[in-house]
C-alpha positions in Angstrom: -11.8 26.0 24.9 -8.2 24.6 25.5 -6.1 23.7 22.5 -3.7 21.0 22.3 -0.7 20.5 19.8 0.1 17.0 18.8 3.4 16.3 17.1 2.7 14.0 14.1 5.3 11.2 13.4 5.1 10.4 9.7 6.9 8.9 6.7 6.1 12.0 4.5 3.2 10.1 2.9 1.1 8.8 6.0 0.8 9.2 9.7 2.2 6.6 11.9 -0.2 4.5 14.2 1.5 5.9 17.4 0.4 9.3 16.6 -3.4 8.2 16.3 -3.3 7.1 19.9 -1.7 10.4 21.0 -4.6 12.2 19.1 -7.1 10.2 21.1 -5.4 11.4 24.3 -5.1 14.9 23.2 -8.8 15.0 22.4 -9.5 14.6 26.1 -7.9 17.9 26.6 -9.7 20.0 24.3 -9.4 21.1 20.5 -6.7 19.2 18.7 -4.2 20.7 16.4 -1.5 18.8 14.7 2.0 19.7 13.7 3.4 18.1 10.5 7.0 19.0 10.2 9.4 17.8 7.5 10.5 18.0 4.1 8.1 17.4 1.2 5.2 16.6 3.5 2.2 17.4 1.5 1.1 13.7 1.6 1.3 13.5 5.4 -0.4 16.8 5.8 -3.2 15.8 3.7 -3.5 12.4 5.5 -3.4 14.2 8.9 -6.2 16.6 7.9 -8.6 13.5 7.4 -8.1 12.2 10.8 -11.2 12.3 12.8 -11.4 14.8 15.6 -8.6 17.1 14.4 -9.6 20.8 13.7 -6.4 22.2 12.4 -2.9 21.0 10.9 0.0 23.2 11.1 2.6 22.4 8.2 6.2 23.3 8.5 7.9 22.2 5.3 11.7 22.8 5.5 15.0 20.9 5.1 15.8 21.6 8.7 12.9 19.2 9.8 13.5 16.5 7.3 15.0 14.0 9.7 12.9 15.1 12.8 16.2 16.3 14.7 15.0 17.2 18.2 17.2 20.3 18.3 15.4 21.9 15.3 11.8 20.5 15.9 11.6 21.7 19.5 12.2 25.4 18.9 9.5 25.2 16.3 7.0 23.7 18.8 7.8 26.3 21.5 7.1 29.0 18.9 3.5 27.4 18.4 2.9 26.9 22.0 2.0 30.6 22.3 -1.4 29.7 21.0 -1.7 26.3 22.7 -2.3 25.0 26.2 -0.6 21.6 25.9 1.8 19.7 23.8 1.5 16.0 23.1 3.8 13.5 21.5 3.7 9.8 21.1 6.1 7.9 23.5 8.2 6.7 20.5 12.0 7.2 20.1 11.5 10.5 18.3 8.7 11.7 20.5 10.7 11.0 23.7 13.6 12.8 22.2 11.7 16.0 21.2 9.3 16.4 24.2 12.0 16.8 26.9 13.6 19.5 25.0 10.2 21.3 24.6 9.5 21.0 28.3 13.0 22.5 29.1 12.5 25.5 26.7 9.1 26.2 28.3 10.5 25.7 31.7 7.8 23.1 32.7 7.7 19.6 34.1 7.2 16.9 31.6 4.5 14.2 32.2 5.8 11.1 30.6 4.3 7.9 29.3 0.7 8.7 30.3 -1.9 5.8 30.6 -5.1 8.0 31.0 -6.3 11.5 31.1 -8.3 12.1 34.3 -8.9 15.9 33.8 -7.1 18.6 31.9 -4.4 18.8 34.6 -4.5 15.2 36.1 -3.1 12.0 34.5 -1.9 8.5 35.3 1.5 7.1 34.4 3.2 3.8 35.2 6.1 3.8 37.8 8.4 1.1 39.2 8.5 -0.7 35.7 4.6 -0.7 35.6 4.3 -2.4 39.0 2.4 0.8 40.3 0.3 3.4 38.6 0.9 7.0 39.7 -1.7 9.8 39.6 0.0 13.0 38.9 -1.4 16.6 38.8 0.4 19.3 36.9 0.4 22.9 38.1 2.1 24.1 35.0 0.1 26.7 32.8 1.4 24.5 29.7 1.5 20.8 29.6 4.1 18.7 28.0 3.0 15.1 27.6 4.1 11.9 26.1 1.5 9.2 25.5 1.8 5.3 25.8 0.3 4.2 22.5 -0.9 0.9 23.9 -3.1 2.7 26.4 -5.3 4.6 24.1 -7.4 3.5 21.1 -6.3 4.8 17.7 -8.2 7.8 16.2 -10.0 7.1 12.9 -7.9 7.9 9.8 -10.9 9.0 8.0 -13.8 11.3 8.8 -12.1 14.6 9.6 -11.8 17.8 7.5 -9.2 19.8 9.3 -7.9 23.1 7.9 -4.3 23.2 6.7 -2.1 26.1 7.7 1.4 26.6 6.7 3.7 28.0 9.5 7.0 29.8 9.3 10.1 27.6 9.8 12.4 28.3 12.9 15.3 27.1 10.7 18.3 24.9 11.3 19.8 25.7 14.8 23.1 24.2 13.8 23.4 22.1 17.0 23.1 18.8 15.5 23.2 17.3 12.0 21.9 14.2 10.3 24.9 11.8 9.2 23.1 8.7 8.1 20.5 6.0 9.0 20.8 2.2 8.9 17.2 1.0 8.5 16.4 -2.5 9.2 14.3 -4.1 6.6 11.8 -6.4 8.0 10.0 -9.1 6.1 7.6 -9.6 8.9 5.2 -7.1 10.5 6.6 -4.2 12.6 6.7 -4.9 16.3 4.5 -2.0 17.5 1.8 -2.6 15.1 1.7 -6.3 14.9 -1.3 -8.2 15.9 0.6 -11.4 16.7 4.3 -11.4 18.3 6.5 -14.3 18.9 9.3 -13.4 21.3 12.4 -15.4 22.3 14.6 -15.1 25.3 18.1 -16.1 26.6 17.1 -19.8 26.6 17.6 -19.9 22.8 21.3 -20.3 23.3 22.6 -18.4 20.4 21.6 -16.3 17.2 21.3 -19.2 14.7 19.2 -21.4 17.2 17.1 -18.2 17.8 16.5 -17.9 14.0 15.9 -21.7 13.7 13.2 -22.0 16.4 11.4 -18.7 16.4 11.5 -17.5 12.7 9.6 -20.5 11.2 6.8 -20.2 13.9 6.5 -16.5 13.3 6.3 -17.0 9.5 3.7 -19.7 9.8 1.3 -17.4 11.7 2.4 -14.0 10.1 3.8 -12.7 13.4 6.3 -10.2 14.2 9.6 -11.3 16.1 10.4 -9.9 19.5 13.1 -10.6 22.1 13.9 -10.2 25.7 16.7 -7.8 26.6 18.8 -10.9 27.6 18.5 -12.2 24.1 19.4 -8.9 22.6 22.4 -8.3 24.9 23.7 -11.8 24.1 23.7 -10.8 20.5 21.0 -13.2 19.2 19.2 -10.4 17.4 19.4 -6.7 16.8 18.2 -4.3 19.7 15.2 -3.1 17.5 13.7 -6.6 18.3 13.7 -5.8 22.0 10.4 -5.8 23.9 10.4 -4.2 27.4 10.7 -1.2 29.5 13.9 -0.2 27.7 12.8 -1.6 24.3 9.3 -1.4 22.6 6.0 -1.4 24.5 3.6 -3.7 22.6 0.0 -4.9 23.1 -0.9 -7.3 20.3 -3.8 -9.6 20.2 -1.4 -12.5 20.9 2.0 -12.5 22.5 3.8 -15.7 22.5 6.9 -15.8 25.0 9.3 -18.6 24.2 12.0 -19.2 26.7 11.4 -15.9 28.6 11.6 -16.0 32.3 9.4 -12.8 32.7 11.7 -10.2 34.3 9.8 -7.1 35.4 11.4 -5.1 32.8 10.1 -7.3 30.1 6.6 -7.6 31.4 6.3 -3.8 31.5 6.5 -3.9 27.8 4.1 -6.6 26.9 1.7 -7.3 29.8 -1.2 -5.3 28.1 -1.3 -8.0 25.4 -4.9 -9.5 25.0 -3.7 -13.1 25.2 -0.3 -14.1 26.5 1.2 -17.6 25.6 4.2 -18.8 27.7 6.4 -21.7 26.8 9.2 -22.4 29.4 10.8 -25.3 31.1 10.7 -23.7 34.6 7.2 -24.0 36.1 7.9 -21.3 38.6 9.0 -18.6 35.9 7.5 -15.3 36.7 6.0 -15.2 33.0 3.3 -17.8 34.0 1.9 -15.3 36.4 0.7 -13.1 33.7 0.2 -15.8 31.0 -3.3 -16.7 29.8 -1.9 -20.0 28.4 1.2 -21.8 29.8 3.1 -24.7 28.5 5.9 -26.2 30.7 8.5 -28.1 28.8 11.4 -28.0 26.5 11.0 -25.3 23.9 13.3 -27.1 21.4 10.7 -29.8 21.2 7.6 -28.0 21.7 8.0 -25.1 19.4 9.1 -27.1 16.2 6.2 -29.5 17.0 3.7 -26.6 17.2 5.2 -25.0 14.0 4.7 -28.3 12.1 1.1 -28.6 13.2 0.1 -25.2 12.1 
């Protein structure tokens, strides 16, 4: 039976949701092994071992892996690939940083952002900003794959009893070093795991107006706040709010798009949402083509009124 190695994204204590979707995809390829790399990762390793469908957890506990530097993590993965047929990573910022380096070191072609597993060597993935779905077949002996989290159900966090095995560290390669991180502290749910998202576009004019209109509505319904690239580029909100092809891919239960026209790049990041609500004064805006509920009108009147009635 073929074996697939999944890189685990974690916070030292728990496994992040994106990894659970990657595990579901990996299970379609064969036996699932996980790699928990970091410093002081006993909690994450224990959580990983409980995930349903996982048979083995490899643990690399070393300061070289503390900040998931791709230049250090990739050689470790390549070392383990001698006993695995495929490597799978979630298509997150870190996953997309590590996987190409693994592919290069293995001299194979990476298969990015897959939407489904058709067979052990055939997959589907979006192209042209999601306007077309390509079916690709890999001839490489070892596969390197990133998984779009919104396309796969999350593996259950409980129910598994995987064996935990320590692996030797490949050490610090000295190519890169961690300098610091500025972590945004959000009072609202995180975008990629939120069930409801309220997003604003360039029509909101400026940062203070964005906050005045969007934030109260989001707070009333316990939603995360997102934004179009145009709003981020204009400086209304930081870029970690950005939803779209070059931002975060989301698929909440409800996505409320306020003053967003619906450019292809934005739609690629949210069109898998279960219910899409669009508020825009332009009745011909492309966002209405994907919206389940559309409201044509002045957002500066509609949104405060909606917020007041909730």
